[in-house]
N, C-alpha and C positions, 0 to 999 in steps of 0.2 A: 504494500500500500504506500503510494508515493507520499513522502513527507512525514511518515510515521514509522516507529520502530517495527522491525520485522518480527520481533518476538511477541508471543502471546502475553496478554495482561495477566499478572499474577493475582491469585486470590489469597488474601492474607487472613489469618485467623484472628479472632477477637481475644487475644491474650497478650502477654508481655512482649513476646517476640514479634507478633503482628503489629502492635502499636509502635514499637521501636523502629521497625522497618518502614512503616507508613510515614512516621515523623521524619525519618532520615530522607526519604524520597521527596517529601514536600520541601524540606529545607534545601534540597539540591535543585529545586526548580522543576521537579517532575510532577505529573498529574496523578492524583490518587482519589478514587471515588470512596466516599465515606457515608455511613448510615446516619441519618437524623430521624427524629420522630415523624417528620413529614414525608420526605422522599430521600433517596440517595443523592448526595451532592457531588459534583465533580470538582474536587479541591485542588487549589494551587495557591502558592504564596501570593497574597494580595498586594504585597509591597514590591513585587518583582514584575515589571512590565512584560518581560519575555515569557515568564510562566503564565501570566494572564493571557497573553497572545496565544499560547498553546491551548488554553481552554476554548477560545473562539475558534481556533483551527479544528480541534477535535470535535466540537459540537457543530461546526459549520454555522456559527451563530453570527447574526448581524452585529457589528461592533458598536452600533449606537444603543444597544440594549444594555443598561447597567447591570452589574453583578452584585450579589449580596456578599458582604464580608462577614465571616463568622468568628466569634470570639468566645473564649471559655468562661468568662465572668462578666457581670454587669460593669464592674470597675474597668476592665480592659476595654469594653465597648465605649464607656463614657470618655475615655481618652481619645477616641477617634472622631467624635462628633460633638456638636453643640446642642444640648438638650434643654428645651424650654420646659415650663412647668408640666404641660400635658405629656410631653415625651417622657419626662422623669416618672410621672405617675404610671404610664403604661409599661415602662421598662421594669419598674419595681414590682408591678403586679404580675406581668406575663413572662418575664425572663427569669430563669431559662424557660423556653417554650416556643410555640409555633407563631411567633410574631416578629416581623421585620419592621424596623423604624427607619424612615428616610429623614435625615436631619442635615443641617449645614455641616460641612466638614470642619473639623477643628483645625486651628492654625498648626498644631503639631501632628496632625493626622498622617498616618503612614500608608493608607490605602492609595495605590497609585492612580494616576489620572486615567489610564486605560480601563481599569476596573470600574471607575466612576463614569466612564463614557464621556469624559471631558466636562462633567458637571461640577458645580461647587457644592453639591450635596453628596452624601454617602449613605448607602443602605446597609444597616447593621442588624445582626441577630446573634443572640446567645441561645444555641439549640438546647432542647430539653433532653436529648439523648445522651446518657452518661458516657457512652463509648466515644461519641463525637467530642464531648468536652475534654475527656482524657487526652485525646489526640491533639486537640487545639492547644491544651496547656503544654504539651510536650514541644509543639512547634514554636510557641512563644511569639507568634506574630499573627496578624489577621489572615484568614484563609478564605479566599473567594471560592464559592461553591454553588454555582447554579445546578439545576437538576442534571444528573449524569446520563444524558441521552443526547442524540443529535438534535439540533435545533428544530423545534416544531413537532417532534415526535412525542410519543407518550412517555410520561415521566416514570422512572423506575422505583419500585417499592421493595425490591429484593436484589441481591447481588447478581443473580442469574439474568435479570433484566438489563443490568449495566453491561454485562459481558455480551449479551445478544446484540447490543447497539454499538459498543465501543471497544470490543476485544481487539488488541493490536494498536489501538490509538492512544491508550493511556498505560501508565506503568503498572498500576495495581488497583484492586478494589478491596477495601477492608470489609469483610463479611460480618455484619452485625444482625443478620436475620431480617425478618419482615419489618417494615416501617409501620408503627401502630396507628398513626393518624391518616396517612395515605394521600393527603392533598397538601399542596405547598403552604407555606406560612402566609398569614394575612400580612399585607403591606400597608402601613399607615405613614403618610407624610406629615411631618411636623416642621413646616418651613415658614412659619409665621401665619398668623390668623388661625382659623379653626382647623383642627386636624382633618385630613382627607383619607378615606379608605380607598387606596389605589387598586388593591386586589383583595377580594374576599378569600379567606383561607381557614387555617386551623383554629383561629380565635374568632368567634362569631361577632357580628355587629352589636348584638345585645350585650355581650360580655364587655366589649369596648365601651359601650355607652354607660354601663354600670360603673365603670371606673372614672370615666371622664365627667359624668353628670349630664351628658347630652350625646346624641348620636353623631358620629363623625360624618362630614360631608362625603359625597361620592365624587371622585375625581380620577384623573389618570387616563385621559383620552389616548386611544391607540393611534397616536400621530406619528410624525416622522422622527421625533426624538423623545421617547418616553422618559419621564422623570424617575421611574422606578422599574424594577425588573418584572418580567412576565406580562407586559402590557401590549405586545404585538397582537393585532387582531387575529391572524391565523397562527395558532399556537396550540401545543398539546395535541397535534393532529395525527391520527393513524393514517395509513395509506388509503384505506377505504374512505368513501364519502360518508358524511354523517348527516342524518335527517332527524331533526328534533321534533318533539311533541307528537310522536307517532301514535295514533290510535289504531292503526292497522299495519300489519307487517306484509310487505309485498313478497311475491315468490322469489326465493333465493336470497333475500336480504338476511343479514344477521340482526338479532334483536337484543337490545339492552333494556332490561325491564327494571321497574321499581315497584315494590308492593305485590300484593297477592292477586290483583285483578289482571287476567291475561288479555291482551289486545286481540282483535280479529286477525285471522290469517297466521297465527303463531305456528300452526302445524306445518306450514310451508317454509318456515325459516331455515336458513342454512345452518345457523348456530344460535344458541340462546344463552344469555347470562342474566341473572337477576342480582342487582346490587344489594337488595335487602327485601326478602319476601315479607318480612315483618314491618317494612316501611320505616326503618331506623336510619336517619341521615348519617349518623356516625359510622354505622356499619357500611353504608353505601360509599362514603368517602374513602374508607380504608380499602375498599375493593375496586374503586373506579378504574384506576390505571391498569391493574392486572386484568380486569374484565375486558377493557378496550383492546389490550394486547391479544387476548385469546380470540376475541371476535375478529380482529384484523387478520390473525393467522388462519382463520377459516377459509379465506379466499373470497369472501363476499365482497361485492363491489360497493355495497352500501350498508352502513350500520344504522338501523332505525331505533331511535331512542324514545322510550315512553316518557311521559311527563314526570318530572321530579319537583315536588313542592319547594318553594323558595325559602322556607323557614329554616333557621339555624344553619347547619353546614350545607343545607340544600343550596344556599346562595353561592357558596364556593363551587359546589358540584356543577351547577348550571353555568357558572362563569367558565369553567374548563370546557364544558360541552359546547357552549356557544363559540369559543375560540377554535375548538376542534372542527366545528361545522363551518367556520368562516371561509370565504373565498381564498384560494391559495395562489 
């Protein structure tokens, strides 16, 4: 594969030896996929422009889309950005956890310009996954870690997913098992004025509002230069087309269901996955990307998606599905 190592990507175990090797590879400017509670991230030293450029190359990702920098503690993250009162409240409540905060970059911030896509803001997160924080503490510097898949494809929630997409393109994957949340972090911009929810995710709008005392505004248009990660209109896309709000399954389509009520035509579906027969949005979020991958592997030209309520994590699920269905 031109421009990438010819050797296969190493699968590292979640023990002392695996952590030590993963940290050494990251310190040397190599790419290592790491587990978080949301999805697997494709890690690189966020202070090293060459390492960050390797992320963009491996993912085939547009360089105008900023990357999230991951830190092991709140204190380490506070050193990278300028946190207003709202940002401090959210950080203290939800870090470690599935929340990314976009804040002005601190004068002494070390996240490189390429990782910030040339912006004067920086996207920061302290992950809730203990193995990830152990690795970050060993590295001792911010680690940029977008989802460990090629750009626009389905995000990985287990090490096998990473290898299916990036084997031979990255040095290693640290195998921490399945990701329990299964959708990316919520992204909130605190850049002056009222906080904006740029991307729904693992922290619900209601939970954010409970801490802030008001619901965050909705922002983050999918324009030419997003201010936060994950804001391109066509994103999280399988190879098959995606048809939303399907009440009938066409012959040969794959079906992605939610809840116990079967749509018409289900018997003619090429493949069927139910995100949650009991209608649980948390279960659906954890299964979303794996289910999309399995349906995509069926060879169906279209994945028909049954309606998913917008409540709770349903907002994040529908955000991913709309991006998957967007024109490419």
